[in-house]
N, C-alpha and C positions, 0 to 999 in steps of 0.2 A: 350693258352697264348701268350701276344705278345711280342716281341723281345727286343722293343725300341722306343722311339720317333724319328719323323722325325726332322732334324735339319733344319733350316733356310734355308740353301742352297738348300737341296733337294727339299723344298717346292718350292723353285723360279724356280727350272728346271724343276720340273713338270709343270708349266704355259708356257715354252717357246715353240718353234714350235715342233710338233709331230715327225717332222723326225731329229730333232736333237738329240742324246742322252744327258741324264741327266748327268751331271759331279757329282762327290762325292768331297766334301771338307773334307772326314774323315782324318785323321793324320794318317800317316804309324806308327806301333809299333815301330820300331827300328830308323827309321831315326830322330823322333821329341821328341827323348829325352828316357832315362832308364826307362824302366818299364811302358810308357804311352800304354794305350789299348783306344781304340775308340770305339764308340758304334757300336752296331751290325745292320745289315740291316734291314729295316722294311718290313713289309707286307703290302699287298695292303689294307687290310682292315682298317689299321692305318690310310693312306691316306683318308679314309672317315670319318673316326672319328676326323680328325685334324680341320675340320669345326668346331667342338661342342668345341673343349678345345683351350684355351689360349695358344698361344705361348710361350714357355718358353726361357728366356734368356741364353741359355745354348752354345750359341756359343762364343769362345773366341775371341779378337782383330785382331789375326792375322788368324783366319778363316773367320771373317767378311770381311778382306782385299781380302782372295783368292775369297769369294762370288762375291764382287763387280767386280773384274777382270774377273770371269766367266761370271758375267752377261754382261760385255764389250765385251767378246768375242763373246758371243750369239747373241749379237746385230749387231755386226761387218758380222758375218756368216750370218745372215737374208737377210743383205742389198747386200751384192755381193756372192750370194750363189754360182753360176757357174762360177764364175773367180776365175782362179789361181793365185791369187795376194800374195804378201808377206804377207799380214795381214792373208789370209788365210791359207799358211804355218806356220805362227806363231800359230793360231788357231789349228791346227792339231798337233802342237809340244805341244801345252798345253795339248791338249786332251791325247796324249800319256804319258804326265807327269801325268796326272791325271789318265790313267789308272794302273800305277805302284803303285798307293796307293790302289788298290783292292783286294790285297791278304784277308785283312781282312774280307771283305764282301763277297767274295768267300767262305771263311772257314765257314761262319755263315751260307750259303744258305742251306746246308745238314739240320740244325737245322730248318731253317724258311720251308723248305719243310716238315719235321716231323710234325712240329707243325701245320701246317695249315688242317692237318687230324683232328686235336686233338683238336683243339679250339672251335669248335661249342658249346659245352656246356658251356664255361665259361663266366662269365659275364665281364662287362668293370671294375668292382672294382679288379677281379682277375687280367685282363691283365694290369692294372695300378700296382699293388703289384708286378707283375713279372717283369715289366720293371724296377721298382725301387731296387727291389734286384738284377737286372742283372746291373744297372749303378753303384751301391755300390760296387759290387764285382768284376764286370769284368768277363771275360772268366771263371776263376778260381773258380767263385761262380754261375755258369750257373744253374739253378734249372732243366733245360730242360735234362741236360746232366746225364741222369741216367743211370744204368746199366742195362744191356737187360733183366736181369732176373726180373724186375718189370713192364716192358711192358705188360704181361699179366694183372697182378693185377690192373694194371692203367686202361687199357681198361675195366676189369670187372666192376672198381667203376664207370667209365664214362656213360658204357652201363646201369648202375643200376639208374642211375640218382639221382640228388642231393635231392631230396624231401625224397626218401626210405632213402638216408644216414643220412639223418636230424632227421628223425622219429626214426632211428635206434639209434643215438647218444644221443637224448632226454632221450629215454629208458633207454641206458645205464648209463646215468648221474644218472637217479633218482636211478635206482638201487644200484649204487654206493655209491650215497648220504644217501640212508638209512641203506647200509651196515657199512657204518662208523659210522651213528648216533649209532647202535646198537652197534658196538665194540668198539666205543671210547665216548660213552655217560657215564655220571655221574650219570645218575638217578638210584635210587635204593630205596629198601623198608627196609633195613636193619639199625637197629638203631646201631649207632657206638658209641665207646669211646670217650671223649676229653682227646685230649693230648696236652702235650707241645713240641714244636719243638725239636730235638735232644734227645729226652727221648726214652730210650731204651725200646723195646715192645718184650716180650720174647713169644714164641708162640712153642708147642710141636707138633711135628707130629709123630704121632705112626704109626705101622704097620697096613695096611688095611684102612688108611684114604684114601677118595676119592678125588679126584683133585676138585671137586665141595666143600666139605666140607672145604677144604683149602682155598679157594677163598671165601667162605662165611666168613671163620673166619678171614681170613685178612682184609676183609673189615669192620667186625664189629670190631677188634681192632683198624682200623684207620691206618692201615699200607698202604694201597693201597686206590685210588679215585675212581677206576671204578672197579666193579668186572665183569662186561662185556669185559672191555678193556684188563684184566689178562686172562681172559677166551678164548679169540679170540686168543692174544699172545701164550698161551700154545697150542692151537689147530692148529694153524697154523704153528707152529715150531716142533709139534708133541712132546711137552713134558710132556703130561698128561700121568702118572704112572712112570716118572723117578726120582720123588722128592725122596731125602734120608730122612730116619728117624731121629729124634734127638730133640733137643732143639735150637731154632734161634731166634736171636738177630736182630731187626728190629727198625726203627725210624718211626716216622708219615710221611705220605703223601710222600712213595718212590716211585720212577719210577716203575712201574709195570714190566718191562723189568730188573731191576735190583735184583728185590725180585723173578722173575722167576728163574734167573742165579744163585742165592744163595741157591735156593731150589733144583734145580738140579745138583750143584757142589757137595752139601752137606756142605756148611759152615757154620756148627754147633758150638755152644759154647763150651768153653774148658775143663770147672770144673764140676766135678760130685759130687752130695750128694744125699742122700736118706735121706728121712722124714718118720719113721713107722707108721701106724695107732696107734692111742691112744696118740701121742705126745702131749703135753702141749705147750704153747706158751713158757715157760722158758725151756723147754727142747730143743725146735726147735732152741732158741737164743743159747743156750750152743752149741749144735750141729755144727751151723754154726761158732761159735766163735771158736771151736776146728780146722775147716777145713780152718781157715785163712780167711774167707769171709767177717766178720763182725764183730764189735766191741758188745760185748753182752750187755752191758747196753745201748747202742745205740739202737740196735735193740729192746730191750723190752719198751723204751722211744717209739720210733716210732708205735708202735703194740699198744697201750693206746686207741689213737684216728685213727688207721687207719682204714678206711671203704668206699672203692670206689664203693659200692653198697650199695642201698636203706635199703638192710636186714641186712647190718652190721652196722647201724646206733646205735651208743654208746647208751645203755638203762641205767636208774639209777641202781646204784651198780655193775655193771658190770666190770669187771678188765681190762681185755684187749679188745678193740673192734675186734680185728683180730682173736682173740681165737674161734678153731673152723673152721674158713673159711681159713685155709692155708692147702690146700689137700696135704696130706700125699702121696709121690711120690718120683720117681727117676728125678731129674733133672740134667741137663747141661749144664752150665753158664760160662761167662768171669768171670776172676777173678776180675775185677774192678767193678763189679756190686754193687751198694749201698743197703744199708738194705732193704729200701722203695722198690728199683727195684725187689727183691729176693719177698718179699710178695707181689708184683702186680703180679708177675708172679704165683706164689701160688696160690693166690686168682682168678685169671683168670682161673686156671686149675679147681680149684673146681666149678667156674661158669660154665664153659663148660659141666661138668659132672653132673650138675643138670640140667637136660633136662627138657623142658617144659612138657612132660608127668610126670614127677617126682613131678613138681611143681602141677601140675593139681591133682595128687593124693594125695598129702599132703593136698591141699585146700578141697577135699572130705571128709577127714577126721577130717577136722576142725584147722588143723595144720597151722601156719606160717611157714615160712620158718626158722625163728630163733626157734621157738619151735621145729621144725622137728629136727635140728640140735643139739640143747641142749640137747634133748631125746637121738638122737643117739650116743652123745658122753656120756652118763650114759653108755648105752648099749656097746659101744666099750670097756670102762674100767672095766664094771663088766665081760664081758665074753672073756674066753680065747678059745674057742672052737665055731667054725660055729654054730653048732647044739643049743647051749644054747641062741643065739642071738633073735630069734623071742619067746623064752619062757621068757626070761627077758623082752622083749618089753611088752608083755601079762601082766605081774606082774606088771609093772609101769601104764599102762594104766588102769588096774582094782583099783589099790590104787587112782590114781587121780579121776577116777568115784566116788569111795566110800568117798572122801575126807581124806583119809588117807596120812600121811606123806610118802614120797618115803623110808625115812632110807636109804638111799646109802651111804656106808662106802667111795665111791670114792669122793663123795663131800667134806668129811671131810679131805681126803687127800690132796685135791687141796688146802684146806686152811691152810697145814702144810707148815715148811720150805723145808722137805724131806720127802720121804715116809716111812710109818711105815709098818711093817708087819701084824699087827694087831691094830686097835683102840680100846681106853679104853671109859671107863663110862665117865670119863673127858673130853675126845674129843668130846663125842656127846654134851657137853655143851657149846661150842665154840661160841661165840655170832657174828653170820655173817648171811645173807641172802642166803649163799651158804651151810648152814646146814642142810640138809635136815631132820634132825631128831627134829629140832626145827621150821621147817617152813614147810606148806603145798603146795604141787603144786611144779612146778619144779625151779630149781634154777634161778638166773638173766638171766645166759646166759651158752654158753657151756662150759666145763671144759677140754677140748682136740678135737684134730682134728680126726674126725670119719671116716672112711674106708666106701666105698659103701656098704659092706656086713651089716654094724651097720645101715646104712639109709635104706636100702631095709627091714632090719627087723623091724624097726619102721611102716613102710608104710604096711607090710605084717607079723603082729604078729602072733603069735600061738594062736590057740583055746584052752584055759584053764581057769581053775577055781583057778589057784594058786595068794597066795598072799605073799607068802615067798620064799627065797632060801639062800643058803649059799654053799660056795664053799669050797672045801677039799683042801689038800696041793699039790695036783696035778692040780689043777686049776678046778675041773669039779664041776659042781652046783648041788645041791640036792634042792629039790621042795615040799613045802606044802601047806594046805590051811587053816592050823588052827595056832595057835601061841603054842599050846602043841606040836604038831607033828613038828614043827619047832625047838622046844628047844631038843627034844629028837634028832635029826638029829645034831645038832651042837654038842651034846655030843658024838655023833658017829663018827664024821668026824674031830674033832679037837683035 
């Protein structure tokens, strides 16, 4: 690297007689103003380059005057070189005065010597950059004044050669760019939910949930914009496996770091409620109202047309579009959540549990999701014990295949203002599409929220030939193949 350009006086001095030493016009640091710093002594290589560079008007007026005086002295010295005249003495005095200005040049000589050995691999552009850096910052900004511990590293870099280092830098840049693209790109194949800004999004983290499942779910719900960015932040910070279980409230398009911090800190919601299996929409509304979370009538009004998923779209004669699709579970939420917000959380829980494998299994049996949940809701309401669920499911399937009415008392209970211990003959005459005594096939929609056991029972029914069943006072069901057998059992258990 170069120490700096030659000034005009130094170029003039080099053109003088060889035996006459060049005179410096540099200004002393202390005598010419507080904090003034002169340019460093140039190297010989700069003198050779001076012919190809235009002279810069860097000399101040007072320096130009000193240059002219120095030139006059040199001419006088050349004319009477051997005569000890007064002019000679005056010239000697000027040289002594000039010599007083040399401490700055001498202080720079070690730098010049050190640089001369290392300047070979540097180009002209690097020299020019170093010169400008020095002129802007002075001695305090001298880029060559490095600590000794960097000398070996710099020597290794110079010995390696700029071409190899350039190749290494290019490869590193490509790899870094690829890593950043993977870490912070937004490309994904996950289908996302449409959300309004500021809307609360609830997500349940259960024990055993993997970090990958959490990131996928956050992306699907629209909480984060990049699953890969979230995953990389999680890995780099070592937060995988540190997530706390519970119900979280997020908003759309949150910063991935904020979401990660929330999960690691366990910043869960604060109000807890439980919806049991088999609760209908009216029972859910009452439970939430009793907890002080919603207005009961407002919740029911919202449930009539609530259908965030295609399989929930309201069908003819369906009372509540949300019926059957608010998954029975325990939830922890903020107390200020709206009725719609609670329904969204419960519906999303249901949608998560209805895995692709279960959907494929239902399709293989010729069941839509709506039919699956409708039939599962009947099983849920009819069965008190788990062993009865697959048998009841088989009875319903056999009746559907034979074109027989399902004749489920639970569908009549759904039509009543309140539950009855026993339905009457008059009850079987209620005019409603939900009356499975009067209408063949499934009712218009679910009559309650089924649990997973009832859903699985419909997908995996028992292998029997039963067409009838009746429950005793303890809730155990008794089955028969003929109507006469059924009547006899009814007399025994009732």
